[in-house]
N, C-alpha and C positions, 0 to 999 in steps of 0.2 A: 504494500500500500504506500503510495506516494503521500508524504505529509504536506498538507496545505496549511499555511499559517496566514492569518489575516492580522495585520498590525494596524492599530488605530486607537481611537478613543470611543468609549461607549456612546457618547452623545453626538457624535458626528453623523450627519445624514447620509453621507456617501458610504461610510463604514456600515451603517445599518442596512442600506440598500444592498451592499455587497454580501453581507452575512445572510440576509433574507434570501437573496438570489441563490446562494450556495445551499442553504437549508431546503429551499423549495425543490431543489434538484437532488436532494439527498447526498450532497457532496460533503464528505467528512472533512472537517477543518478545525483548527485550534485558533482561538483568539488571544492575541497578545496586546494588552492595554498599555500604550506608550506612557500614559500618565501614571499608572499604578506600577507597572513592571519595568519602565525605563527603556533605555536603548544603550547597548554596549558598543564599544569601538570596533570590535571584530565584526559584528553584524552590519554596522554602518559601512565598514570597509567593503564587505561582500556586496552590499547593494550598490555602492559607488563604483565597484568594478564592473557592474552590469548596466547601470543607468546613469545618465549625466547628472551631475550635482544640481544643475539648475532646474531639472525636472523633478528632483526629489525635495528641494527646498520650497516650502509653501510661502510665497510672498503675498498671498491674498488673504491670509487668515488673521485672526485677532492676535495671536502670539507675535506675528511679524509687525503688526501695526503698533503693538505695545512697546517695541524696541525703540530706543531713541535714534534719531536720524544718523548720528555718527556711527552707531553700531550697525545699522543697516548698510551704510555706505562702505563699511569695512569688509563686507562680504563681496569679494571680487574673484574668488577662485575656489577650487574644490577643498583646499586645506582650510580656508577661513570658513567656508560653509559647513564643513565637517565639524570643526571645533564648536561652532554655534549650535548645530543640531544635537551634538552630544550634550551640550550644556542645557539646551532647551528642546527636548524631544518632540514637543508639540509643534515645532517648526517643520516637521516632516509632513509632506503632502500625504493625505490619506484617501483611501486605505493603501497600504503596501501589501500586496499578495506575494508571498514567498513560497515557491515550490523548488524542489531540488535543482531543476534545470532552468528556472526562470524567475525573474523579479518583475512584477507589474505594478506601476504606480497609478492610482486613480481607479475609478469604477465606471464601466459602461456595460450595458447588457450585451452589446455586440462583441465587445472585447472578450468578456468572460465566456460567451457562447463559443467563440473561436478557440479558447483555451481548453474548454471542457466538452469536446465533441463526443 
């Protein structure tokens, strides 16, 4: 059995949609709450090896808007983005779907349908 893990936070609409979509199709998965369970450097490094840092960093959310302008301006590359996401895991765009051979950021029914044929 391939392990499917959904990373996000409980009250995120996109995470709820992704989890509901998986449940409706009886796709076994585990949920990892970034707020409660955090994010470690090894996992973030794995993700950044497979997806661009600027697609993983959520610049539209409340956590980003709460940062002061100088802190936001300092995010210019993968290293600075990684440091910030480790410090503030809620800056990770959600959901992150992790499977052994793939990392997918965000949710859309078409995307998930293609992954789980």
